[in-house]
C-alpha positions as CSV (number, residue, x, y, z in Angstrom):
1,M,0.0,0.0,0.0
2,R,1.5,3.3,-1.1
3,P,1.2,6.2,1.5
4,S,-0.5,9.4,0.5
5,N,1.6,12.4,-0.6
6,D,1.2,14.2,2.7
7,S,2.3,11.4,4.9
8,F,5.5,11.2,6.8
9,Y,8.3,8.7,6.4
10,L,10.5,7.8,9.3
11,R,14.0,6.6,8.8
12,P,16.6,6.3,11.5
13,Y,17.6,9.8,12.6
14,T,15.7,11.7,9.8
15,V,12.3,12.9,9.1
16,L,11.2,13.3,5.5
17,M,8.1,14.9,4.0
18,T,6.9,13.7,0.7
19,E,4.8,16.5,-0.7
20,K,7.3,19.3,0.0
21,N,11.0,19.4,-0.4
22,F,11.4,19.8,3.3
23,H,14.9,20.7,4.5
24,T,15.2,22.1,8.0
25,S,18.6,22.9,9.6
26,S,19.5,22.0,13.1
27,A,19.3,25.8,14.0
28,E,15.7,26.0,12.6
29,I,14.6,22.9,14.5
30,G,16.2,24.2,17.6
31,S,14.6,27.6,17.4
32,R,11.2,25.9,16.9
33,I,11.8,23.7,20.0
34,A,12.7,26.9,22.0
35,F,9.6,28.7,20.7
36,F,7.2,26.0,21.7
37,R,9.0,25.5,25.0
38,K,8.7,29.1,25.9
39,Q,5.1,29.2,24.7
40,K,4.3,26.4,27.2
41,G,6.1,28.4,30.0
42,L,8.8,25.7,30.6
43,T,12.4,26.2,31.4
44,Q,15.1,24.2,29.6
45,A,15.7,22.3,32.8
46,E,12.0,21.4,33.2
47,L,11.7,20.2,29.6
48,A,15.0,18.3,29.7
49,D,13.8,16.5,32.9
50,R,10.5,15.5,31.2
51,V,12.4,13.9,28.4
52,G,15.3,12.5,30.3
53,I,18.2,14.5,28.8
54,S,20.5,17.1,30.3
55,R,19.7,20.8,30.2
56,L,23.0,21.4,28.4
57,L,22.1,19.0,25.6
58,L,18.7,20.7,25.2
59,S,20.4,24.0,25.1
60,D,22.7,22.7,22.3
61,Y,19.7,21.4,20.4
62,E,17.9,24.8,20.7
63,R,21.0,26.7,19.5
64,G,21.5,24.3,16.6
65,K,24.9,23.2,17.9
66,V,24.2,19.5,17.6
67,R,21.9,17.5,15.3
68,I,18.8,16.1,17.0
69,Y,17.8,12.5,16.5
70,A,14.2,11.8,15.4
71,D,13.4,9.8,18.6
72,V,14.6,12.7,20.8
73,L,12.7,15.2,18.7
74,F,9.5,13.1,19.0
75,A,10.0,12.8,22.8
76,L,10.4,16.6,23.1
77,L,7.3,17.2,21.0
78,A,5.3,14.8,23.1
79,A,6.5,16.5,26.3
80,L,5.5,19.9,24.8
81,G,2.1,18.6,23.6
82,V,2.9,19.7,20.0
83,P,1.8,17.5,17.1
84,V,4.6,16.7,14.6
85,N,2.6,18.2,11.7
86,K,2.2,21.5,13.6
87,F,5.9,21.6,14.5
88,L,6.9,20.9,10.9
89,S,4.3,23.1,9.2
90,S,4.6,26.1,11.5
91,P,6.4,29.0,9.8
92,E,9.8,29.8,11.3
93,P,9.0,31.5,14.6
94,S,9.9,35.1,14.4
95,A,11.4,36.7,17.5
96,P,8.5,38.5,19.3
97,S,9.1,42.1,20.2
98,Y,8.3,41.1,23.8
99,T,8.7,37.8,25.5
100,P,7.3,37.5,29.0
101,S,9.5,35.9,31.6
102,I,8.9,32.3,32.5
103,K,8.0,33.4,36.1
104,L,5.3,35.7,34.7
105,V,4.0,32.9,32.4
106,K,3.8,30.5,35.3
107,R,1.9,33.0,37.5
108,L,-0.5,33.7,34.7
109,Q,-1.1,30.0,34.2
110,R,-1.9,29.7,38.0
111,I,-4.2,32.7,37.8
112,E,-6.1,31.1,34.9
113,K,-6.8,28.1,37.1
114,L,-8.6,30.3,39.7
115,S,-12.3,30.7,39.8
116,P,-13.7,33.6,37.8
117,S,-14.5,35.6,41.0
118,K,-11.0,35.2,42.4
119,Q,-9.5,36.1,39.0
120,K,-11.7,39.3,38.9
121,A,-10.6,40.2,42.5
122,L,-6.9,39.6,41.7
123,L,-7.1,41.6,38.5
124,Q,-8.7,44.5,40.3
125,I,-5.8,44.5,42.8
126,I,-3.3,44.4,39.9
127,D,-5.1,47.2,38.0
128,G,-5.2,49.4,41.2
129,F,-1.5,48.8,41.8
130,L,-0.6,49.6,38.2
131,K,-2.6,52.9,38.4
132,G,-0.7,53.8,41.5
133,E,-3.5,53.2,44.0
134,G,-1.9,50.4,45.8
135,F,1.0,50.0,48.1
């Protein structure tokens, strides 16, 4: 049975796409990993722990210093909750003009888990503080 044109072929240590001439450098793959990691609010150490690699190796992957094996890439994507097709089809992440700190992202994630009434109360406090009414 012949696969469709948009299917993926896996070979040891490579990922090929059939419909497009898909060539992605280690640096591009690394920047995509970093983009999705930051989007999820994870530090390099947290993601590396989830996958069972060292933070230094993850840093090397993100900077394109070493080539990533397919099995490690798939483990990273699974830990990030990013489907392979989204990872491969996403345009090269451009550097945003502002990137919130990981600490801020984690706090925002915790705030989103609060009940709507607690969120409203907390946001009123923050708004008051930012207007100079607090502390």
